C-alpha positions as CSV (number, residue, x, y, z in Angstrom):
1,M,19.1,65.5,-8.6
2,K,17.8,68.7,-10.3
3,G,16.7,71.0,-7.4
4,V,13.0,71.2,-6.6
5,H,11.7,74.0,-4.3
6,G,8.7,73.0,-1.7
7,D,7.3,70.0,-1.4
8,S,8.4,67.2,-3.4
9,F,8.1,63.6,-4.8
10,T,11.2,61.9,-5.0
11,V,12.1,58.6,-7.1
12,L,14.7,57.5,-5.1
13,Q,15.4,53.8,-7.1
14,A,13.0,52.2,-9.9
15,P,13.9,49.6,-12.6
16,E,14.5,50.3,-16.1
17,F,11.2,49.2,-17.4
18,V,9.5,51.7,-15.0
19,S,10.4,55.2,-17.2
20,F,10.1,58.4,-15.2
21,Q,11.1,61.3,-17.3
22,K,12.7,64.1,-15.7
23,G,11.2,67.2,-15.8
24,D,9.2,70.1,-13.4
25,W,5.9,68.6,-14.0
26,P,3.9,69.2,-10.8
27,V,2.0,66.0,-9.1
28,S,-1.0,66.6,-6.8
29,G,-0.8,64.8,-3.7
30,E,-4.3,63.1,-3.9
31,K,-2.8,61.3,-7.1
32,I,0.0,60.0,-5.5
33,P,-1.9,56.2,-4.6
34,D,-3.0,56.3,-8.7
35,L,0.6,57.2,-9.4
36,V,1.8,54.1,-7.0
37,A,-1.0,51.5,-8.4
38,L,0.5,52.8,-12.1
39,T,3.9,51.8,-11.4
40,M,2.8,48.5,-10.3
41,G,1.0,47.8,-13.5
42,F,-2.4,48.4,-11.6
43,S,-5.3,50.1,-13.7
44,V,-7.0,53.3,-12.0
45,Q,-10.4,54.8,-12.3
46,E,-9.2,57.8,-13.7
47,D,-6.6,58.5,-16.4
48,L,-3.5,59.8,-15.0
49,L,-2.7,63.4,-17.1
50,W,1.1,63.0,-16.2
51,P,3.8,63.2,-18.4
52,G,6.5,62.3,-15.7
53,L,5.5,58.2,-16.1
54,Q,5.5,56.8,-19.5
55,A,3.8,53.7,-20.5
56,G,6.2,50.5,-19.9
57,P,5.8,46.7,-21.1
58,L,2.4,45.0,-20.4
59,F,4.1,41.9,-18.9
60,Q,6.5,43.1,-16.8
61,R,5.9,44.9,-13.5
62,P,8.4,45.8,-10.5
63,R,8.5,43.2,-7.2
64,A,7.5,46.1,-4.7
65,N,6.7,49.7,-4.2
66,I,8.2,51.3,-1.6
67,L,6.5,54.7,-0.6
68,V,8.1,56.7,2.6
69,V,6.6,60.1,3.3
70,V,8.5,62.7,5.3
71,R,6.3,65.2,7.3
72,G,8.5,68.4,8.3
73,V,10.2,68.9,5.4
74,D,9.7,70.2,2.0
75,S,12.7,68.7,0.4
76,L,15.8,66.3,1.3
77,A,19.2,66.5,-0.3
78,L,18.8,62.9,-2.1
79,P,21.6,63.3,-4.9
80,Q,21.7,60.0,-6.0
81,S,17.5,59.6,-7.1
82,V,16.1,58.9,-10.4
83,A,13.8,62.2,-10.5
84,S,12.1,64.8,-8.6
85,Y,8.9,66.3,-9.1
86,P,7.1,69.0,-7.4
87,L,4.2,68.4,-5.0
88,E,1.1,70.3,-5.4
89,N,-2.2,70.1,-3.3
90,P,-0.4,68.7,-0.4
91,V,-3.5,66.8,1.1
92,P,-3.2,63.6,2.9
93,F,-3.2,60.3,1.1
94,T,-3.5,56.6,2.0
95,M,-2.6,53.5,0.0
96,D,-5.5,51.4,1.2
97,S,-6.9,51.6,-2.5
98,V,-3.8,50.1,-3.9
99,A,-3.3,47.3,-0.7
100,E,-6.8,46.4,-1.5
101,T,-6.2,45.9,-5.3
102,V,-3.2,43.9,-4.4
103,H,-4.8,41.9,-1.9
104,S,-7.7,40.9,-4.7
105,L,-5.8,40.2,-7.3
106,F,-3.0,38.3,-5.7
107,A,-4.8,37.0,-2.5
108,E,-3.7,33.3,-2.7
109,D,0.0,34.4,-3.5
110,T,-0.3,36.2,0.3
111,P,1.8,39.6,-0.7
112,V,3.3,41.6,1.6
113,V,1.4,44.7,2.6
114,L,3.2,47.0,5.2
115,Q,1.2,50.3,6.1
116,L,3.4,51.8,9.1
117,A,3.1,55.2,11.1
118,P,5.1,55.1,14.1
119,S,4.6,58.3,15.5
120,E,0.7,57.4,15.2
121,E,1.8,54.0,16.3
122,R,-0.7,53.0,13.3
123,L,0.1,49.4,11.4
124,Y,-1.7,47.7,8.9
125,M,-0.4,44.1,8.1
126,L,-1.5,41.8,5.2
127,G,-0.4,38.6,4.0
128,K,3.0,37.3,4.6
129,A,3.7,40.7,6.4
130,N,2.1,39.3,9.6
131,A,4.7,36.4,9.9
132,V,7.6,38.4,8.8
133,F,7.3,41.8,10.4
134,E,5.8,40.2,13.8
135,D,8.5,41.1,15.8
136,L,8.8,44.9,14.3
137,P,8.5,47.5,17.0
138,V,5.1,49.5,16.7
139,T,4.6,51.5,19.8
140,L,6.6,53.9,21.0
141,Q,7.3,52.0,23.9
142,Q,8.8,49.2,21.9
143,I,10.7,51.4,19.8
144,R,12.5,53.2,22.7
145,A,13.3,49.7,24.2
146,R,14.8,48.7,20.7
147,L,16.9,51.5,21.0
148,S,18.5,50.6,23.9
149,Q,19.1,47.3,22.9
150,D,22.4,46.0,21.0
151,G,22.9,46.9,17.2
152,S,20.5,50.0,17.5
153,V,21.1,53.2,15.7
154,L,22.4,54.7,18.5
155,S,25.7,53.1,18.1
156,S,26.1,53.6,14.4
157,L,24.7,56.7,13.4
158,P,26.7,60.6,14.2
159,L,24.0,62.1,16.6
160,N,25.5,65.5,16.8
161,S,23.2,67.9,18.1
162,L,20.5,65.2,18.7
163,S,19.8,64.1,22.1
164,R,19.2,60.6,23.6
165,N,16.9,61.6,26.1
166,A,15.0,64.6,24.6
167,E,11.5,63.3,23.7
168,A,11.2,64.5,20.3
169,D,14.7,63.7,19.5
170,L,14.0,60.0,20.6
171,L,10.8,59.8,18.4
172,F,13.2,60.9,15.2
173,L,15.3,58.1,16.2
174,S,12.9,55.6,16.7
175,E,11.7,56.0,12.9
176,V,15.4,55.8,11.7
177,Q,15.6,52.7,14.0
178,V,12.5,51.2,12.3
179,L,14.1,51.8,8.7
180,H,17.0,49.7,9.6
181,D,14.9,47.1,11.2
182,I,12.6,46.3,8.2
183,T,15.8,46.0,6.0
184,A,17.0,43.5,8.5
185,L,14.1,41.6,8.4
186,L,14.0,41.7,4.6
187,Q,17.7,40.6,4.4
188,R,16.6,37.7,6.6
189,H,13.5,36.6,4.7
190,R,14.9,37.4,1.0
191,H,12.6,34.9,-0.2
192,L,9.8,37.6,0.0
193,A,11.3,38.9,-2.9
194,K,11.6,35.9,-5.2
195,D,7.7,35.0,-5.7
196,H,5.1,36.5,-8.3
197,S,3.1,38.4,-6.2
198,P,3.9,42.1,-6.0
199,D,4.6,43.8,-2.3
200,L,3.7,47.3,-0.8
201,Y,5.2,48.8,1.8
202,S,3.8,52.4,2.7
203,L,5.7,54.4,5.8
204,E,4.9,57.6,7.4
205,L,7.6,59.7,9.3
206,S,6.9,62.4,11.2
207,G,10.1,63.0,13.5
208,L,11.1,66.2,11.8
209,E,8.0,67.8,12.0
210,E,8.1,67.7,16.0
211,L,11.8,68.6,16.2
212,S,10.5,71.6,13.8
213,R,8.1,72.4,16.4
214,L,9.9,72.1,19.1
215,Y,13.5,73.5,18.3
216,G,12.5,75.4,15.3
217,P,13.9,75.1,11.5
218,D,16.5,76.9,11.9
219,S,18.0,75.0,15.0
220,P,21.1,72.7,15.0
221,Q,18.9,69.8,15.8
222,Y,16.8,70.1,12.9
223,R,19.3,70.5,10.3
224,D,21.4,67.5,11.7
225,A,18.2,65.5,11.7
226,T,17.3,66.3,8.3
227,A,21.1,65.6,7.1
228,L,21.0,62.2,9.0
229,L,17.3,61.5,7.7
230,A,18.6,62.1,4.0
231,S,21.3,59.5,4.4
232,V,19.4,57.0,6.1
233,L,17.0,57.0,3.2
234,Q,19.3,56.8,0.5
235,K,20.8,53.8,1.7
236,F,17.4,52.5,2.9
237,G,16.1,52.9,-0.9
238,Q,19.7,51.2,-2.4
239,D,18.9,48.2,0.4
240,V,15.6,47.6,-0.3
241,Y,16.1,47.8,-4.1
242,G,19.0,45.3,-4.0
243,L,17.0,43.0,-1.8
244,Y,14.3,43.0,-4.7
245,G,16.7,42.1,-7.3
246,N,16.7,45.4,-8.9
247,S,13.0,45.5,-9.6
248,S,11.6,47.8,-7.1
249,V,10.1,51.4,-7.0
250,V,11.4,53.5,-4.0
251,E,9.5,56.7,-3.9
252,V,10.0,59.6,-1.0
253,V,7.2,62.5,-0.4
254,T,8.4,65.2,1.5
255,V,5.8,67.5,2.8
256,K,6.3,70.9,5.1
257,A,2.4,70.2,6.4
258,F,-0.6,68.8,4.9
259,E,-3.4,71.2,4.4
260,A,-5.8,69.3,6.4
261,P,-5.8,67.0,9.2
262,L,-6.1,63.3,8.0
263,T,-9.1,61.3,9.6
264,R,-9.1,57.5,9.7
265,K,-11.3,55.0,10.9
266,S,-8.8,51.8,12.3
267,R,-10.0,48.7,10.4
268,S,-8.7,45.5,8.8
269,I,-8.5,45.6,5.3
270,L,-10.1,42.0,5.4
271,E,-12.9,42.9,7.0
272,S,-16.2,43.3,4.5
273,R,-17.3,46.5,3.5
274,Q,-21.1,47.8,3.3
275,I,-21.1,49.5,-0.1
276,S,-23.2,52.6,0.2
277,N,-24.4,54.7,-2.7
278,R,-23.7,58.5,-1.9
279,G,-25.8,59.3,-4.8
280,S,-28.8,57.5,-3.8
281,L,-30.2,61.0,-2.4
282,Y,-30.0,62.4,-6.2
283,N,-31.0,58.9,-7.5
284,L,-27.7,58.1,-9.3
285,A,-26.1,55.0,-10.5
286,H,-23.8,53.1,-8.6
287,K,-20.0,53.5,-9.6
288,Y,-18.9,51.0,-11.7
289,D,-15.6,48.8,-10.8
290,V,-12.4,49.3,-11.7
291,E,-12.5,46.1,-13.8
292,Y,-15.5,46.8,-15.4
293,A,-14.6,47.5,-18.6
294,V,-12.2,44.4,-19.0
295,V,-14.8,41.9,-17.7
296,F,-17.5,43.4,-20.1
297,N,-15.2,43.2,-23.1
298,I,-14.2,39.1,-22.2
299,V,-18.1,38.7,-22.1
300,L,-19.2,40.5,-24.9
301,W,-16.7,39.1,-27.4
302,L,-17.0,35.4,-26.1
303,M,-20.7,35.6,-26.4
304,I,-20.2,37.0,-30.0
305,V,-18.0,34.1,-30.8
306,L,-19.9,31.5,-29.6
307,A,-22.9,32.6,-31.4
308,L,-20.9,33.1,-35.0
309,A,-20.2,29.3,-33.8
310,V,-23.5,28.0,-33.5
311,I,-24.8,29.8,-36.8
312,V,-22.3,28.5,-38.8
313,V,-22.8,24.8,-37.3
314,A,-26.5,25.2,-38.1
315,Y,-26.1,26.5,-41.8
316,N,-23.7,23.2,-42.6
317,L,-26.1,21.0,-40.7
318,W,-29.2,22.5,-42.7
319,N,-27.5,21.9,-46.0
320,M,-25.8,18.9,-45.5
321,D,-26.5,16.0,-48.3
322,P,-27.1,12.7,-46.2
323,G,-26.1,10.7,-48.7
324,Y,-22.8,12.3,-49.1
325,D,-22.0,14.0,-46.1
326,S,-22.7,11.4,-43.5
327,I,-21.0,8.3,-43.0
328,I,-24.0,6.6,-41.5
329,Y,-26.3,6.9,-44.6
330,R,-23.5,5.9,-47.2
331,M,-23.2,2.6,-44.9
332,T,-27.1,2.1,-44.9
333,N,-27.2,2.7,-48.5
334,Q,-24.3,0.0,-49.4
335,K,-25.9,-2.6,-46.9
336,I,-29.4,-2.0,-48.7
337,R,-27.9,-2.7,-52.3
338,M,-25.9,-5.8,-50.8
339,D,-29.6,-6.9,-49.2
């Protein structure tokens, strides 16, 4: 991987038909959701004028997209990545728009939509995720209890200077545990990767941010945690990529600190939304839906084809000779001659 200084957007895994070009083109933080939507084959409201992602086959889309946001570090040593790009304007973003698109297009297939931030105890699940990840530890208390159980990461990973008793260290290790548990649950439910609906995973990790605030960015705890997380994410990406049959996109966004705090209103993605017209004060029209152009062209050309068909049929009926073109009149004329 080519070194990228500052905040970065790294593609860990991607199938061949999702073509990321290597280069130093910066990507804006607010465009990350649109970039994820395009990799999944969805349309976006505004064209993404970014040369890092090339247009792929029309009838091929990855089976899943996994986005991991790591706060508290500007870059990680991920040598086996596909490409890495500088991240500019690191504003907070969410995958809510992509999740709603997946839900609206594949509601009958119940795709997996999982958005998780362990440090904030924030969890959004949709579709099959409710059944698959119902045992996933979410609260800090549940995750810490999971760390004391058999098969936890405490017994398999080198902790070095990290402590099992410090709160900040346990927060970081709990996020590593969540990554391990997600992979284990996917291995147990391999049928998820074989359906026709794409899955979406969005994970936000802030353990490094707490370690940097407590110990400092030059501390051995922070350096050991950074190296540990890089190796864990590399393996996590390889495992998930393999579970989805080498047909998934795994991205890692590393940001030292967001420029503005993210305020979110907790809600279910299934609840009905009240559409408000923010431009009503200025008497502006409502914004069109993303699929408006597609539906408009389908309706327009279908009406034109039907209108032409009616005109052709009416013309032929008007110029038809009943004696020669109609079998009814032809049989009637023969009967009259016989009588």
